[in-house]
NUNUMI-456225 format. One record per residue: residue number from 1; z, x, y of N, C-alpha, C in turn. Coordinates in Angstrom, 2 decimals, decimal comma, always signed. Atoms other than C-alpha are relative to their C-alpha. Layout:
residues N
+--------+---------+---------+---------+---------+---------+---------+---------+---------+---------+
| drenza |     n.w |     n.u |     n.v |    ca.w |    ca.u |    ca.v |     c.w |     c.u |     c.v |
+--------+---------+---------+---------+---------+---------+---------+---------+---------+---------+
|    NUM |       Z |       X |       Y |       Z |       X |       Y |       Z |       X |       Y |
...
+--------+---------+---------+---------+---------+---------+---------+---------+---------+---------+
end
This chain:
residues 56
+--------+---------+---------+---------+---------+---------+---------+---------+---------+---------+
| drenza |     n.w |     n.u |     n.v |    ca.w |    ca.u |    ca.v |     c.w |     c.u |     c.v |
+--------+---------+---------+---------+---------+---------+---------+---------+---------+---------+
|      1 |   -0,56 |   +0,11 |   -1,22 |  -10,63 |  +20,47 |   -7,46 |   +1,26 |   -1,11 |   +0,27 |
|      2 |   -1,12 |   +0,97 |   -0,23 |   -8,48 |  +17,23 |   -7,59 |   +1,28 |   +0,35 |   -1,07 |
|      3 |   -1,10 |   -0,46 |   +0,75 |   -6,57 |  +18,68 |  -10,34 |   +0,90 |   +0,90 |   +0,66 |
|      4 |   -0,62 |   -0,90 |   -0,93 |   -5,58 |  +21,60 |   -8,16 |   +0,78 |   -0,54 |   +1,31 |
|      5 |   -0,68 |   +0,76 |   -1,08 |   -4,79 |  +19,26 |   -5,29 |   +1,34 |   -0,41 |   -0,52 |
|      6 |   -1,36 |   +0,76 |   +0,63 |   -2,27 |  +17,28 |   -7,47 |   +0,82 |   +1,27 |   -0,42 |
|      7 |   -0,83 |   -0,83 |   +0,34 |   -0,88 |  +20,35 |   -8,87 |   +0,71 |   +0,90 |   +1,00 |
|      8 |   -0,57 |   -0,87 |   -1,03 |   -0,30 |  +22,24 |   -5,61 |   +0,70 |   -0,93 |   +0,92 |
|      9 |   -0,57 |   +0,81 |   -0,73 |   +1,17 |  +19,17 |   -4,02 |   +0,78 |   -1,12 |   -0,51 |
|     10 |   -0,64 |   +1,09 |   +1,03 |   +3,09 |  +17,33 |   -6,65 |   +0,90 |   -0,83 |   +0,93 |
|     11 |   -1,06 |   +0,80 |   -0,61 |   +5,99 |  +16,13 |   -4,43 |   -0,64 |   -0,90 |   +0,99 |
|     12 |   +0,57 |   +0,94 |   -0,90 |   +3,76 |  +14,69 |   -1,56 |   -0,87 |   -1,17 |   -0,59 |
|     13 |   +0,78 |   +0,81 |   +0,70 |   +1,41 |  +12,98 |   -4,02 |   +0,59 |   -1,09 |   -0,74 |
|     14 |   -0,90 |   +0,86 |   +0,69 |   +4,00 |  +11,46 |   -6,07 |   +0,73 |   -0,84 |   +0,92 |
|     15 |   -0,63 |   +0,99 |   -0,86 |   +5,79 |  +10,06 |   -3,15 |   -1,06 |   -0,92 |   +0,51 |
|     16 |   +0,98 |   +1,13 |   -0,52 |   +2,64 |   +8,27 |   -1,73 |   -0,45 |   -0,80 |   -1,21 |
|     17 |   +0,27 |   +0,67 |   +1,14 |   +1,90 |   +7,30 |   -5,34 |   +1,06 |   -1,39 |   -0,04 |
|     18 |   -1,10 |   +0,86 |   +0,20 |   +5,31 |   +5,62 |   -5,53 |   -0,04 |   -1,26 |   +1,26 |
|     19 |   +0,09 |   +1,16 |   -1,08 |   +4,86 |   +3,89 |   -2,10 |   -1,14 |   -0,87 |   -0,13 |
|     20 |   +0,89 |   +0,92 |   +0,25 |   +1,69 |   +2,34 |   -3,25 |   +0,19 |   -1,11 |   -1,16 |
|     21 |   -0,71 |   +0,96 |   +1,29 |   +3,46 |   +1,02 |   -6,47 |   +0,78 |   -1,17 |   +0,57 |
|     22 |   -0,73 |   +1,05 |   -0,62 |   +6,02 |   -0,55 |   -4,27 |   -0,66 |   -1,02 |   +0,82 |
|     23 |   +0,72 |   +1,14 |   -0,71 |   +3,47 |   -2,22 |   -2,07 |   -0,67 |   -0,97 |   -0,96 |
|     24 |   +0,77 |   +1,08 |   +0,94 |   +1,55 |   -3,53 |   -5,15 |   +1,14 |   -0,91 |   -0,74 |
|     25 |   -1,07 |   +0,65 |   +0,50 |   +4,93 |   -4,51 |   -6,62 |   +0,48 |   -1,27 |   +0,86 |
|     26 |   -0,18 |   +1,26 |   -1,10 |   +5,75 |   -6,68 |   -3,49 |   -1,11 |   -1,02 |   -0,12 |
|     27 |   +1,26 |   +0,94 |   +0,10 |   +2,17 |   -8,18 |   -3,58 |   +0,12 |   -0,84 |   -1,36 |
|     28 |   -0,16 |   +0,55 |   +1,36 |   +2,46 |   -9,01 |   -7,25 |   +1,18 |   -1,07 |   +0,15 |
|     29 |   -1,23 |   +0,93 |   +0,05 |   +6,05 |  -10,68 |   -6,79 |   -0,44 |   -1,13 |   +0,90 |
|     30 |   +0,38 |   +1,10 |   -0,76 |   +4,65 |  -12,88 |   -3,93 |   -1,01 |   -0,93 |   -0,54 |
|     31 |   +0,74 |   +0,75 |   +0,54 |   +1,88 |  -13,92 |   -5,73 |   +0,49 |   -0,63 |   -1,32 |
|     32 |   -0,62 |   +0,68 |   +1,05 |   +3,78 |  -14,71 |   -8,92 |   +0,92 |   -1,09 |   +0,36 |
|     33 |   -1,06 |   +1,13 |   -0,53 |   +6,47 |  -16,67 |   -6,87 |   -0,70 |   -1,07 |   +0,95 |
|     34 |   +0,89 |   +0,93 |   -0,70 |   +3,56 |  -18,61 |   -5,06 |   +0,78 |   +0,18 |   +1,53 |
|     35 |   -0,52 |   -0,14 |   -1,40 |   +5,04 |  -17,37 |   -1,54 |   -1,23 |   +0,14 |   +0,87 |
|     36 |   +1,23 |   +0,24 |   -0,77 |   +2,09 |  -18,60 |   +0,46 |   +0,41 |   +0,72 |   +1,44 |
|     37 |   -0,11 |   -0,46 |   -1,35 |   +3,70 |  -17,92 |   +3,94 |   +0,06 |   +1,45 |   +0,15 |
|     38 |   -0,48 |   -1,51 |   +0,21 |   +4,93 |  -14,35 |   +2,89 |   -1,52 |   +0,67 |   -0,08 |
|     39 |   +1,34 |   -0,54 |   +0,21 |   +1,28 |  -13,78 |   +1,53 |   -0,93 |   +0,20 |   +1,29 |
|     40 |   +0,64 |   +0,03 |   -1,16 |   -0,33 |  -14,78 |   +4,70 |   +0,56 |   +0,91 |   +1,01 |
|     41 |   -0,44 |   -1,07 |   -0,96 |   +1,79 |  -12,52 |   +6,87 |   -0,17 |   +1,48 |   -0,57 |
|     42 |   +0,58 |   -1,46 |   +0,52 |   +1,18 |   -9,56 |   +4,57 |   -1,32 |   +0,26 |   +0,39 |
|     43 |   +1,45 |   -0,22 |   -0,30 |   -2,54 |  -10,10 |   +4,82 |   -0,19 |   +0,25 |   +1,49 |
|     44 |   +0,25 |   +0,19 |   -1,53 |   -2,26 |  -10,86 |   +8,72 |   +0,22 |   +1,59 |   +0,47 |
|     45 |   -0,53 |   -1,20 |   -0,52 |   -0,22 |   -7,67 |   +9,15 |   -0,99 |   +1,20 |   -0,30 |
|     46 |   +0,86 |   -1,03 |   +0,52 |   -2,59 |   -5,53 |   +7,06 |   -1,47 |   -0,05 |   +0,75 |
|     47 |   +1,23 |   +0,30 |   -0,81 |   -5,64 |   -6,94 |   +9,08 |   +0,29 |   +0,76 |   +1,43 |
|     48 |   -0,43 |   -0,37 |   -1,31 |   -3,67 |   -6,11 |  +12,27 |   -0,25 |   +1,73 |   -0,09 |
|     49 |   -0,17 |   -1,45 |   -0,09 |   -3,16 |   -2,36 |  +11,12 |   -1,46 |   +0,41 |   -0,23 |
|     50 |   +1,38 |   -0,53 |   +0,15 |   -6,78 |   -1,87 |   +9,93 |   -0,69 |   -0,15 |   +1,17 |
|     51 |   +0,79 |   +0,17 |   -1,40 |   -8,14 |   -3,46 |  +13,10 |   +0,48 |   +1,41 |   +1,00 |
|     52 |   -0,33 |   -1,05 |   -0,92 |   -6,06 |   -0,83 |  +15,05 |   -0,48 |   +1,35 |   -0,42 |
|     53 |   +0,65 |   -1,32 |   +0,52 |   -7,07 |   +2,17 |  +12,91 |   -1,34 |   +0,22 |   +0,40 |
|     54 |   +1,28 |   -0,06 |   -0,26 |  -10,64 |   +1,19 |  +13,51 |   -0,40 |   +0,22 |   +1,48 |
|     55 |   +0,07 |   -0,30 |   -1,60 |  -10,19 |   +1,24 |  +17,28 |   -0,07 |   +1,28 |   +0,41 |
|     56 |   -0,17 |   -1,45 |   -0,30 |   -9,04 |   +4,79 |  +17,40 |   -1,13 |   +0,85 |   -0,47 |
+--------+---------+---------+---------+---------+---------+---------+---------+---------+---------+
end
């Protein structure tokens, strides 16, 4: 099933994978550079987004 989903929607799936990769690259850079304030903001923003989704 997953194979067929991937093969029938390659552009959308690759687009989202690249978005995840960019987010992970940003997180990795913040950690490597010891950017504590930016990390705190990133996690705070993520929590706010998650809380908003759970309300709906």
